[in-house]
N, C-alpha and C positions, 0 to 999 in steps of 0.2 A: 465376499465383501473385502474391499481393499483398504488397508489402514493408511491414513494420511498423517504425515509427520508435521506437527504444528511447531512454529518457532518458539524457542524458550523465552518466557517472559518472567522477569524478576517478580518475586512474591510481593503483592501489595501495589504493583504498578500495572497500568494499562498501556498498550502500545500507543505511541504518538501517531495519531492519524493526521494532524494538521501540521504541515511544515512551517512552524512559526518563523524560523530564520529566513526562509525564502519569501514568505509573505511580507516580512519587514523590509527585506531588500527591494521588493517590488514597490512598497509604499514609499521608500526613499526616492525612487526614480519617478514615481507617478507625477508629483508636482511639476517637474521639469518637462515631462511629456505633455502635460496639459497646457503649460505655458507656451510651448512650441506650437501646439495646435491652435491656441487662441491667437497667437501672434501671426501665424500664417493667414488665418481668417481675416485679420484686421491689418494686413500689411500696407494697404493703401492709406489708411488712417495714420499709421506710424510714419510713413514716408512724408506725408503732408505735414504732420505735426512737427517732425524734426526740421523740415524746411522752414517753418515759421520761427522756430527757436533760433535759427542762425541770424535773424534780423532783429532780435529782441535786445533790450538793454539788460546786460548781465547782472548788475547789482540787484535789480528787482527780481530777476529769476533766482538769484541766490537766496533772496528773502523768501521766495515761494518754496524753495527746497527746505529752508530752515523751518518754515511753518509746517510743512508736511512731516518733517522729522518729529516735531513737537506733538503732532497728533498721536503718535504712538505712545509718547509719555503721558498725554492726557488720558488715553484709553487705559493705560496701566493704572493710573490713579483711580479711575472709575471702577475698574475690575477689582482692585484691592478694597475700595470702599464698599463693594457689594457683599463682602464676606467679613466675618469677625476675625478669623484666623489670619496671621501674617503669612503672606505668600512670598516665596523667594524672589527678590527684586529683579535680579538680572535675568532669571529665567522668565519672569513675568513679562519684562520688556521684550525679550527675544520672542516670546510667544505672541505678543501683539503684532510684532513685525511680520512673523510668519503667518499669523491669522489674516493680515491684510492681503497676502498673496492668495491664501485659500478662499478669501471672500470674493475675489475676482474670478474664481473658477467655478463657483457654485452659486445658485440663485439666492438672492435676497438675504444675505447675511448667514446662510446656512454653513458656509465654510468657516467663518470666524467663530460662530457659535459652537461648531463641532470641535474645533481646535481648543477653545477655551474650556469647554466642558470636559474634554479629555485631560487637559492640564490640571484642572481643579481636582478631578478624581485621583490622578496620580499623586497630587499633593496630600491626599488623605481625606478629602471631603467626601461624604456619602453622595451617591448619585442624586438623591432627592434634594439635598441642600445645594449641590452644584447647579442643578436645574433651576432652583429658586433664585440663586445668585445671578444666573444668566438672565432670567426674566426680570429681575430687579435692575440689572444693567440696561437692558433694552428699554424698560420703562423710563429710567432716569435719562437716558440719551434722547428718547423721543420728547420727553417733557422739556429738556434743555433746548433742543432744536426749535420746538414750537414756541417756547418762551422768547428766545432771541428773535424769531420771525415776528411774533406779535409786537415785541418792543420796537423793532425797526419800522414796522408798518404804522404804529402809533406815532413814532417820532418823525417819520417821513411818509406821510399819507399819499403824496402824489408821486412818489418815486417809481412805483410799479403800476403799469396799466394791467390790472388783473383780467380784464375782458379779453386780452390777446393771448392769455396763457391756455385757454381751453377752446377747442374748436366749437363752432356753432352746433348746438344740439347735443353736446357731449354731457352736459350737466344732468339731464334727465336720466339717460341710461346709466350714468355713474351712480347716482343716488338709488336707482332701482336695483342695481347690482349689489350695492352695499346693504340695502334693506333686505334683499333675498338672502344674502349671506348671514345676516343677523337672525332671520327667521329660521333658517336651516340649523344654525348652531343652537338656537334655543330649543328647537324641536328635538335635536339629538340629545341634549342634556335632559330634557323632560322625559323622554321615552326610553333611553338606553341607560339602564341603571349602572352598568359596569363603568361606562364612561363618566357618568355623573359622580360616581364614587371616587374615581381616579382624579377628576378635576377638583372635587372638594378637598381631597387629601393634599393635592399639590398646592391649592390656595392656602390651606392651613400652614403648610410648611413655608410657603413664600411670605405670608404675613408674619410668621414667627421670625424668619430670617430678617425681614425688614425692621421689625421692632428691635431685634438684637443689635443690628447695625446702627440704628439711630440712638441707642443708649450710649454709644461711644462717639463723642464729638469729632475725633480725628477721622473715623470712618465715614461719618455723614459728610464732613467737609470734603473728603476725597471723592466721595460718590457724586455729590452735586456740583462741586467745583470742576471735576473732570468732565462731567456731562455737559456743562456750559462751555468749557474751554475747547472741547473736541470740535463741535460744529463751528465755533468762532474761529479756530485756527484753520479749518478747511475753507471757510469763507474768506479769511485773510489771504490764503494762498491764491484763490481765484482773483482777488482784487490786485495783488501784486503782479500777477501775470498780465492782468489788464493794463496796469501801469507800464509794464515792460514793453507791451506791444502798442501802446498809445491809444487805447480804447477811450473815446471821449465821453466817459461816464464817471461820475464821482465814485470813489472807492466804497463808500458806505452803500451806495445804490447797487454796486456790483455784489457786495456781500448779501444784500437783501435778495437780489436775484438768485444767488446761489442757494440760500435757505429755502426760498419758495420753490425752486426747481427740484431740490432733493426731497422736499416734503411731497411734491406732486408725484415723483416717480417711485416713492417708497412702496407702492402697491404693485409695481411692475416686476414680475419675477424673472429678471434676467441676471446672468452671472455678473456680479459687481456693478450692475446697472449699465453694462457695456451696450452702447447704442442708445438706450433710453435716456441716460443721464446727459449724453452729449446733445441730443435733440432738445431736451428740456432746458438745458443751460443756454443754448443758443436762443431759443424762444424767449427765455427770461431776460437775457441781456438786451435783446432787441426791444423787449417791453419796457426796459428802463431808458431807452433812447439811443442805444448803440447801433451803428451800421451793421448790416448783416455780415458782410465780408470780414470785418475786423472782429466781430463777435465770434464768428466761426473759427478764426485763427486763434483767438484767446482760448476758446474751449479746447481745441485740439492740443495746444501747447500745455494747457493746464492738465489735461488727462495724461499727456506724455510724462509730466513731472510726477504726478500723484499715483498713476497706475502702472505705466509701462516701465519706467526706470527702476522702481523698487520691485518689479515682479520677479525677475530672475534671482536677485539676491534673496528675496523673500522666499521663493521656492527652495533655494539652496538651504536657507535657515530652517524651513519646514522639514526638509529631508534630514538635516542634521539633528533636529529635535526628536524626530521619529527614531533615528538610529541610536541616539543617546537615551532613549526611553523617557524623555521629559514629557512627551505626549504619547 
């Protein structure tokens, strides 16, 4: 039998099997690689969108850029309002900017959710409470968006021709799919005890977090004020781009079209809504009375301002936050 010499290991320590430093370096570069891949895939959209921006009225475009920047501030207020503890303000704002880039690289808000979840746990919040705060944020943002949409539909009932937003015969399959999803979820909760226990535990944590937040008026104001301001600023950005490109639709109607389109594509699991949002926005603007060509130009220019221009600096910020161990 041959003796094998094992490496010396200090007492009380195990050999490091995971190269943490190398993994972190890869994570720093990964956002930029993903941005490059997505940009190459959508290069024709980028070229056309920048072409439309050359012929726009710059004061309105600057207003759209300002509204876009304020969306990160509104998101920061909402995130802070979802937790009782005070979060570091500058890091919170930087995290929202980076989360925007991550959100356009992963489906249906998963990127932003993962970044914010990691940020809150690094700030010292337990994972259960961080998850509850994330759920409270999503609930407040959804309620805020639907509230604005309902208010504009009531105030301007004839502004949007809803019949043109859905293809013929699409309502039945959509309702059938939603009903099937509800039945499957109810069946899983009823028959899988482990999942039912986990869901009930999460709901208790989430309700406790929501009660704690609403006992503090400053947190409740930040939560609900930010959840209303966020979609309002997004809709304002689209309206100002429409004014910059001369879309013959009242700004309030353009805002209504934006809210209706984003609510409609919320169930489409594409990274950042790329593709689905553009199509839905064009259809919604046409439904408010805008010409197809101009509506397409407005949507492309709007997505350039809100998605593509912040994407590279957002990815750089994301990499920096990973390197600095903020997330």
